[in-house]
C-alpha positions in Angstrom: 115.9 103.9 88.3 112.5 103.8 87.3 110.7 106.8 89.5 106.9 105.9 90.8 104.5 108.0 92.4 101.5 106.3 94.4 98.9 108.5 95.4 97.2 107.1 98.3 98.6 106.0 101.5 96.0 103.8 102.8 96.3 100.0 102.8 96.3 99.6 99.1 98.7 102.2 98.6 100.8 101.0 100.8 100.7 97.5 99.6 101.1 99.0 96.2 104.4 100.8 97.0 106.1 97.8 98.6 105.4 95.8 95.4 107.0 98.6 93.5 109.8 99.0 95.8 110.3 94.9 95.7 110.6 95.1 91.3 113.4 97.6 92.0 111.5 101.2 91.5 112.1 104.1 93.4 108.9 105.2 95.0 107.1 108.2 96.4 104.2 108.0 98.7 101.7 111.1 98.2 98.8 111.7 100.4 97.0 114.4 102.5 97.0 112.5 105.6 99.7 110.4 107.2 100.0 106.8 106.2 97.2 104.4 107.2 95.4 107.1 109.2 92.3 107.4 106.6 89.8 104.8 106.3 92.2 102.3 106.5 92.3 102.7 110.1 88.9 102.1 111.0 88.0 99.2 109.3 86.9 95.9 110.9 90.4 94.4 110.7 89.1 91.2 108.8 90.9 89.8 106.0 87.8 87.8 104.4 89.6 84.9 102.4 85.8 83.6 101.7 84.5 86.6 100.4 82.5 85.6 97.3 79.3 87.7 97.3 78.8 91.1 95.7 77.0 94.1 97.1 74.6 93.8 94.1 72.7 90.6 95.0 69.7 89.6 93.0 67.3 90.5 95.6 68.9 93.6 97.3 66.0 95.7 95.3 64.0 94.9 98.1 65.7 96.7 100.8 65.7 100.0 98.7 62.2 101.4 99.9 63.5 101.5 103.6 66.5 103.1 103.2 65.5 106.6 103.7 62.6 105.9 105.9 64.8 104.6 109.2 67.9 106.8 110.2 69.4 104.0 112.0 68.9 100.9 109.5 72.1 99.2 108.4 71.6 101.0 105.1 70.7 104.5 104.8 70.3 106.8 102.2 70.2 110.5 103.2 67.3 111.8 101.4 69.4 115.2 100.7 71.6 113.2 98.6 69.1 111.1 96.6 69.4 112.9 93.4 73.2 113.2 93.3 72.8 109.2 94.1 70.4 108.2 91.3 73.3 107.2 88.5 75.0 105.5 91.0 71.9 103.4 92.4 70.5 102.6 88.9 73.8 101.1 87.8 73.9 99.1 91.2 70.4 97.9 90.5 71.2 97.0 86.8 73.9 95.0 88.0 71.6 93.0 90.7 70.8 90.3 88.4 71.7 86.5 88.6 74.2 86.4 85.6 76.0 89.9 86.8 76.2 88.8 90.3 77.9 85.3 89.4 80.5 87.2 87.2 81.2 89.8 89.9 81.6 86.5 92.5 84.0 85.2 90.4 86.0 88.4 90.2 85.8 88.9 93.8 86.7 85.5 94.9 89.9 85.4 92.6 91.3 88.3 94.8 90.1 87.1 98.2 91.3 83.5 97.8 94.9 84.9 97.3 94.6 87.5 99.9 96.7 85.7 102.9 99.2 84.1 100.4 100.5 87.7 99.0 99.8 89.2 102.7 101.9 86.9 104.5 105.2 87.6 103.1 104.8 91.8 103.8 104.0 90.9 107.6 107.1 88.3 107.7 109.3 91.1 106.6 107.7 94.1 108.2 107.7 92.1 111.4 104.1 92.4 111.5 103.0 88.8 112.2 102.1 89.5 115.9 99.7 91.9 114.6 97.5 89.0 112.6 95.2 86.5 114.2 93.8 83.5 111.6 91.1 82.2 113.7 88.4 82.6 111.2 85.2 84.1 110.7 81.5 83.4 111.6 78.4 84.8 109.7 75.7 84.9 112.4 72.1 84.7 111.9 69.4 85.4 114.4 66.4 83.6 112.8 65.9 80.4 111.0 64.3 82.4 107.8 67.7 84.5 107.7 69.7 81.4 108.4 67.7 79.5 105.4 68.6 82.0 102.8 72.2 82.1 104.3 72.4 78.3 103.7 70.9 78.9 100.0 73.7 82.0 99.0 76.5 79.2 100.0 75.8 77.7 96.5 78.2 80.9 95.5 80.8 79.8 98.1 80.7 76.0 96.7 81.0 77.2 93.3 84.0 79.3 94.2 85.8 76.2 96.2 85.4 77.9 99.7 86.1 76.1 102.7 83.1 76.6 105.1 80.8 74.9 107.7 77.5 75.5 108.7 77.0 75.7 112.6 73.7 75.5 114.4 72.9 77.5 117.4 74.2 75.1 120.0 77.4 74.5 118.1 77.9 78.1 117.4 77.2 79.0 121.1 80.1 76.5 121.8 82.8 78.5 119.9 81.8 81.9 121.2 80.1 81.7 124.6 79.5 85.4 124.7 76.7 85.0 122.3 73.3 85.3 123.2 71.4 81.6 123.2 68.8 80.8 120.7 70.6 82.1 117.7 69.6 80.5 114.8 73.1 79.4 113.4 76.5 80.5 111.3 78.3 80.0 108.5 81.9 79.9 109.8 84.5 80.2 107.1 87.9 79.0 108.9 90.7 80.5 106.6 89.6 84.0 107.5 92.0 86.2 109.3 92.0 89.6 111.1 94.4 92.4 112.4 94.4 93.4 116.0 95.1 96.9 115.0 94.7 98.2 111.5 96.6 101.5 112.1 99.6 99.7 113.9 99.7 97.0 110.5 99.6 100.2 108.1 102.5 101.8 110.5 104.7 98.4 110.3 104.1 98.3 106.4 105.3 102.1 106.1 108.2 101.7 108.3 109.5 98.8 106.0 108.6 101.0 102.8 111.0 103.9 104.4 113.7 101.3 105.4 113.4 100.6 101.6 114.2 103.8 100.7 110.8 105.0 99.9 110.1 108.8 100.5 106.6 110.0 101.7 105.1 113.6 101.0 101.8 114.7 102.6 100.0 117.2 100.1 96.8 117.1 98.2 97.1 116.2 94.7 95.5 118.6 92.3 95.9 117.1 89.1 98.8 115.8 86.5 101.3 117.6 83.7 101.2 115.4 80.8 103.3 115.0 77.7 101.3 113.4 74.9 100.1 110.1 76.5 102.4 110.2 79.4 102.1 111.4 82.7 105.2 113.3 83.7 104.4 115.6 87.0 101.9 115.0 89.8 100.5 118.4 90.7 100.4 119.2 94.2 102.0 122.0 96.4 105.2 121.6 94.6 105.5 119.8 91.5 106.4 115.8 91.7 108.3 114.6 88.5 107.4 110.7 87.9 108.0 108.2 85.4 104.6 106.4 86.7 101.7 106.9 88.6 99.4 104.7 90.5 96.0 106.3 91.9 95.1 104.2 94.8 93.0 106.8 96.8 90.1 105.4 97.8 86.8 107.3 97.7 89.1 110.3 96.6 90.0 108.3 93.3 87.0 109.4 91.2 88.2 113.1 90.8 91.8 112.1 90.2 91.1 109.5 87.6 88.5 112.0 85.8 91.7 114.0 85.3 93.1 111.3 83.3 90.0 110.8 81.1 88.9 107.9 82.8 85.2 108.3 84.0 84.4 105.9 86.8 80.9 105.4 88.7 82.5 105.5 92.3 80.5 106.5 95.5 81.1 105.9 99.2 79.6 104.0 101.4 80.1 105.7 104.8 81.1 103.4 107.1 81.2 103.8 111.0 82.9 102.2 114.0 82.4 102.4 117.6 85.4 101.3 119.5 84.8 99.8 123.2 87.9 99.9 125.4 86.4 97.9 128.3 83.6 95.4 126.4 83.9 93.1 129.3 84.1 90.0 126.8 86.7 88.2 124.4 85.6 87.2 121.2 87.7 84.1 119.9 86.7 84.7 116.1 85.7 87.6 114.0 81.8 88.0 114.0 79.7 89.3 111.2 75.9 90.1 111.6 74.9 90.3 107.8 71.6 91.3 108.5 72.2 93.6 111.3 74.7 95.3 109.5 77.9 94.8 111.6 80.9 93.1 112.8 82.8 92.7 115.8 86.4 92.2 116.2 88.6 91.7 119.4 91.4 94.2 118.9 94.3 95.4 121.3 92.3 98.4 122.3 89.2 96.5 123.0 86.1 95.2 120.9 85.4 97.3 117.4 81.8 97.4 116.2 82.4 97.8 112.7 79.3 98.5 109.9 76.5 100.2 108.7 75.9 101.5 105.1 75.4 105.1 104.7 75.2 107.0 101.4 75.6 110.8 101.9 79.0 111.7 99.7 82.3 112.9 100.8 81.3 116.3 102.3 78.4 115.6 104.3 79.2 115.7 108.6 79.1 112.6 109.9 75.9 111.2 111.8 77.5 109.3 114.6 74.2 108.3 116.1 74.9 105.5 113.5 78.2 104.5 115.2 76.2 104.8 119.0 73.4 102.6 117.7 75.6 99.8 116.8 76.1 99.0 120.7 72.2 99.0 120.8 72.5 96.1 117.9 75.4 94.5 119.4 73.5 94.1 122.7 70.5 91.8 121.1 73.4 89.3 120.2 76.4 90.1 123.0 74.2 90.1 126.5 77.2 90.8 128.6 79.1 93.5 126.1 79.7 96.5 128.2 79.4 99.7 126.2 80.6 102.8 128.4 83.6 104.9 126.8 82.7 104.1 123.3 84.6 106.1 120.7 83.0 106.9 117.3 84.7 107.0 114.0 83.6 107.1 110.5 85.2 106.5 107.1 84.8 105.9 103.5 84.5 103.0 101.3 85.3 103.6 98.0 82.3 101.6 96.4 81.6 100.7 92.5 77.8 99.7 91.5 79.3 95.9 90.3 81.3 95.6 93.5 84.3 94.4 91.5 87.4 96.7 92.0 89.3 98.9 89.6 92.6 97.4 89.1 93.8 98.4 85.5 96.2 100.3 83.5 94.9 103.3 82.1 93.3 103.3 78.3 94.5 106.7 77.9 98.1 107.1 79.4 100.7 104.6 79.0 102.1 104.9 82.4 98.8 105.5 84.7 97.5 102.7 86.7 94.6 102.7 88.9 93.5 100.7 92.2 90.6 101.5 94.0 86.9 100.6 94.5 87.3 97.4 96.8 84.3 98.4 98.8 84.1 96.5 102.2 87.1 94.2 101.1 89.9 96.8 100.7 92.7 95.2 103.4 91.4 91.7 102.2 92.5 93.1 98.5 95.2 95.1 99.2 98.3 93.1 98.7 97.0 91.2 95.9 96.0 94.6 94.1 99.9 95.7 94.4 101.1 92.6 92.9 98.7 92.8 90.0 99.2 96.8 89.6 103.2 96.1 89.4 102.7 93.4 86.6 100.3 95.3 84.6 103.0 98.2 84.6 105.5 95.7 83.8 103.5 94.1 81.0 104.1 90.5 82.5 101.4 88.0 83.1 99.1 88.8 86.0 98.7 86.4 88.9 94.8 86.6 87.9 93.3 87.7 84.8 92.5 91.4 85.2 90.0 92.0 82.5 87.2 91.8 84.9 88.7 95.1 86.7 89.5 97.2 83.9 88.4 100.8 84.3 86.8 101.0 80.8 84.6 98.0 81.4 80.9 98.5 80.8 79.4 100.0 83.9 
């Protein structure tokens, strides 16, 4: 039986490990943290089947000048990180054109559209269906100008065949009475879903992984031993022999990919959340406020306000004032929200300049594979990523064309 090593036990790594088991492999999962307890535990919980827009939209450059001026802005670059960040930023801006955004939209949609069809079998087998709700997502806009721009950008959804509805302010308020009166409107994607506990979901998947005979090693991976163009060992506290290796380590994947000869312009969008245990309101849908830069999701532990983008790398300490500021933003659109007792959190979204994740065989090693760089869509695209990686490893036809996700593409 083939021995597979999956490095990274977040939601993408867990889904990949389960897909490998389904194909008949013996799998070891490796991470420095317990499964699901890294960035996968703190996301907004949304499976965004209607996601079609790259981060590098053609007019994003207009937001760049304000990135370093306002400490609590939805998009923030710490001044001390500017020089290190410039190469990524230049690539990002180079991708912010109509042609590249369209290409990225096609690649993103191909993964997101099939997200639930790949996730649902895992939920059923893991006994985790009670952790998922499919009530749809509302993209909410405060002003008529913001809503008018959102309507224009729905052209991307039209071209990708996404089911959506446009709601005016009165229709929006009927769906979500906790919202402020006077909001301009929303784009509603009814097929989106959310989990009421990202961490509980990961733990249920890990429990199934163990029941199938999988093993977990909590350790820091240092590198690899190779024989010609094959990886033979994962170097950690103790060497781990392997027949093949899958790197699904999120924002930490860049260093590991480099050790296998692949250089990826991966950076991290540091995201924050504020968990409100007694919010005083219950939301019926996932709420996304694109201009304000946060999402609001009702979960079993309360209401999670998640969002903001901060570029400061992996080593800088958290700025939890960004998490606390989420409550102030939310209060402008959820007037009855109770914010006492909120708990702050920060995690690392692995982001590449073109918003297209890496789902790829190694161009240098015949038994190494990569699945990372999903940005804001790791939970959404996790299950299909696992399916694609197994198809690549087995040299079988993939559910979608994997050419756009190659690690050696032009960045």
